[in-house]
C-alpha positions as CSV (number, residue, x, y, z in Angstrom):
1,M,149.6,-55.9,116.7
2,K,153.2,-54.0,117.7
3,L,153.6,-52.5,121.8
4,Y,155.7,-49.7,121.9
5,Y,157.0,-50.0,124.9
6,A,159.9,-48.8,128.0
7,P,161.0,-51.1,130.4
8,G,159.2,-51.4,133.8
9,A,156.7,-48.9,132.4
10,C,152.8,-48.9,132.6
11,S,153.2,-50.7,128.9
12,L,154.3,-53.3,130.9
13,A,150.7,-54.0,131.6
14,D,149.4,-54.9,128.2
15,H,152.9,-56.8,127.7
16,I,151.6,-59.3,130.2
17,A,148.5,-58.9,128.7
18,L,149.7,-59.9,125.8
19,C,151.5,-62.8,127.1
20,E,148.7,-64.0,128.5
21,T,146.4,-64.4,125.7
22,E,149.0,-65.5,123.4
23,L,147.9,-63.2,120.4
24,P,150.6,-62.4,117.8
25,F,152.4,-59.4,118.7
26,D,155.8,-57.8,118.1
27,T,157.3,-55.4,120.5
28,E,159.7,-52.5,120.2
29,Q,161.3,-50.7,123.0
30,V,161.4,-46.5,123.2
31,D,163.9,-44.4,124.8
32,L,161.1,-41.8,126.4
33,R,163.6,-39.2,126.8
34,Q,164.8,-39.2,122.8
35,K,161.4,-39.8,121.9
36,R,163.1,-42.4,119.4
37,T,162.1,-46.2,118.8
38,A,164.8,-49.3,119.0
39,S,164.6,-48.7,114.9
40,G,165.3,-45.3,114.8
41,E,161.6,-44.1,114.2
42,D,160.3,-40.6,115.7
43,F,157.8,-42.0,118.6
44,V,156.3,-38.9,118.5
45,A,155.1,-39.6,114.6
46,I,153.5,-42.7,116.2
47,N,152.1,-41.2,119.2
48,P,151.9,-37.4,119.3
49,K,151.4,-37.9,123.3
50,G,155.3,-38.5,123.2
51,Y,154.7,-41.9,125.7
52,V,153.9,-45.7,125.8
53,P,151.3,-47.4,125.8
54,A,151.1,-47.1,122.0
55,L,149.8,-50.7,120.1
56,Q,149.8,-50.1,116.3
57,L,147.1,-52.4,115.3
58,D,147.2,-54.9,112.2
59,D,145.4,-52.2,109.9
60,G,148.0,-49.3,111.5
61,E,145.8,-47.7,113.4
62,V,147.0,-47.2,117.1
63,L,145.9,-47.6,120.0
64,T,147.1,-45.0,123.3
65,E,146.5,-45.0,126.9
66,N,146.0,-48.3,128.8
67,I,142.4,-48.4,130.1
68,A,142.0,-49.0,126.3
69,I,144.9,-50.8,125.0
70,L,144.4,-53.4,128.0
71,S,140.4,-53.3,127.0
72,Y,141.5,-53.9,123.1
73,I,143.6,-57.1,124.2
74,A,140.7,-58.1,126.6
75,D,138.3,-58.2,124.0
76,R,140.8,-59.8,121.6
77,G,141.5,-62.3,124.0
78,D,138.5,-63.2,124.8
79,L,140.5,-64.9,128.2
80,L,141.5,-61.6,130.0
81,E,137.7,-60.3,131.7
82,P,134.9,-62.5,133.0
83,R,131.6,-62.5,130.9
84,N,129.2,-62.8,133.1
85,T,126.6,-59.7,133.7
86,T,128.4,-57.7,135.6
87,G,132.0,-59.0,135.2
88,H,132.8,-56.7,132.0
89,W,131.5,-53.9,134.1
90,R,133.9,-55.1,137.3
91,V,137.2,-55.1,134.8
92,L,136.8,-51.5,133.8
93,E,136.0,-49.6,137.4
94,A,139.1,-51.8,138.5
95,L,140.8,-50.5,135.6
96,A,139.6,-46.9,136.1
97,Y,140.0,-47.1,139.2
98,I,144.0,-48.2,139.4
99,S,144.4,-46.0,136.4
100,T,143.1,-42.3,138.0
101,E,143.7,-43.3,142.0
102,I,147.0,-45.0,141.8
103,H,148.7,-44.7,138.2
104,K,148.5,-40.8,138.7
105,S,150.3,-40.9,142.3
106,F,152.9,-42.3,141.4
107,K,154.0,-38.5,139.6
108,P,156.4,-37.8,142.4
109,F,158.8,-40.3,141.7
110,F,159.2,-39.7,138.3
111,M,159.4,-35.7,138.0
112,P,162.9,-33.7,138.3
113,G,162.5,-31.8,141.4
114,A,160.0,-33.1,143.1
115,T,160.4,-32.6,146.8
116,D,160.8,-35.7,150.2
117,A,157.5,-33.9,151.2
118,D,156.1,-34.7,147.4
119,K,157.3,-38.4,148.3
120,A,155.9,-38.7,151.9
121,N,152.5,-37.8,150.6
122,A,152.4,-39.5,147.6
123,R,153.1,-42.7,149.5
124,E,151.0,-41.5,152.1
125,F,147.9,-41.2,149.4
126,L,149.2,-44.3,147.6
127,L,148.7,-46.5,150.7
128,K,145.1,-45.7,151.7
129,R,144.0,-46.2,147.9
130,L,146.0,-49.9,148.1
131,G,144.2,-50.3,151.0
132,Y,141.4,-50.1,149.2
133,L,142.3,-53.1,146.9
134,D,144.4,-55.4,149.6
135,E,140.2,-55.4,151.5
136,K,138.9,-56.5,147.9
137,L,141.3,-59.2,147.7
138,E,140.1,-60.2,150.8
139,G,138.8,-64.4,149.5
140,H,139.7,-63.9,146.4
141,E,142.7,-65.4,143.8
142,F,142.3,-62.1,142.0
143,L,141.0,-58.6,141.6
144,V,138.2,-59.1,140.3
145,G,136.7,-62.3,141.7
146,D,138.3,-65.4,140.8
147,T,139.5,-64.8,137.1
148,F,143.0,-63.4,135.9
149,S,141.5,-60.1,134.1
150,V,144.0,-57.1,133.0
151,A,142.8,-55.3,136.0
152,D,145.6,-58.1,137.2
153,C,147.8,-56.8,134.3
154,Y,148.1,-53.1,135.8
155,L,147.7,-53.4,139.1
156,F,150.9,-56.0,139.0
157,V,152.5,-53.1,137.3
158,M,151.6,-50.6,140.1
159,L,152.5,-52.8,142.6
160,Y,156.4,-53.5,141.2
161,W,156.4,-49.7,141.2
162,A,155.3,-49.1,145.0
163,R,158.5,-51.6,146.2
164,A,160.8,-50.3,143.6
165,K,160.1,-46.7,143.2
166,A,158.1,-45.4,146.3
167,E,159.8,-48.4,148.6
168,L,156.4,-48.9,150.1
169,T,155.6,-52.1,152.2
170,L,152.2,-53.8,150.5
171,P,149.5,-54.6,152.7
172,Q,149.2,-58.4,153.6
173,R,147.4,-59.7,151.0
174,L,149.0,-57.3,148.4
175,S,152.4,-58.4,149.6
176,A,151.0,-62.4,148.7
177,Y,148.9,-61.2,145.8
178,V,151.9,-59.3,143.6
179,E,154.5,-62.2,145.0
180,A,152.2,-65.3,142.9
181,L,151.8,-62.9,139.9
182,A,155.6,-62.5,140.0
183,E,155.9,-66.2,139.1
184,R,152.6,-66.6,136.9
185,P,154.7,-67.2,133.1
186,S,153.1,-64.1,131.6
187,V,154.6,-61.7,134.0
188,V,158.1,-63.9,133.8
189,K,157.7,-63.5,130.1
190,A,157.3,-59.8,129.8
191,M,159.1,-59.3,132.6
192,T,162.5,-61.2,130.7
193,A,161.8,-59.7,127.9
194,E,162.0,-56.2,129.4
195,G,165.4,-57.4,130.8
196,L,163.7,-56.8,134.2
197,R,163.9,-60.8,135.5
């Protein structure tokens, strides 16, 4: 497998998940402005959507979108989601919430021309949505019960952005959670590889 990524982008979630499972994989950095890979390939020929993540499978097929890639890694790694009757679905529920309610809300912090008002509105919305997850963490080490999952990989990146891009002060439980995850070996390995540590 090969993960196409940009440092600190949402593809970091997939990078962390791959490091966690210890599945064999390669990485290749993508310049998202130029749409070129580090080896000089046209990234749009690999992923016509033009953004990361993209995961090239061993048979040459390419998966895109975090929910699909993280679910694939969880399935292949057999480590990153609970296997009880509802655990799998709870992880998918968390991934969908992170993708649709949190990830998309960072748009003003990445778009040229976004106004201060756009960013203020996004901060307010993000704090509400993150507040829900802060409550979900009460009494739990991880987002879905007491098992580290691909949802934690994705949420870690969103919390990293919340601090670095949106300059948010996280609620207490989320703050402790992200600090603990930042020291997890898979997170350290992925962030170091992307030049973020």
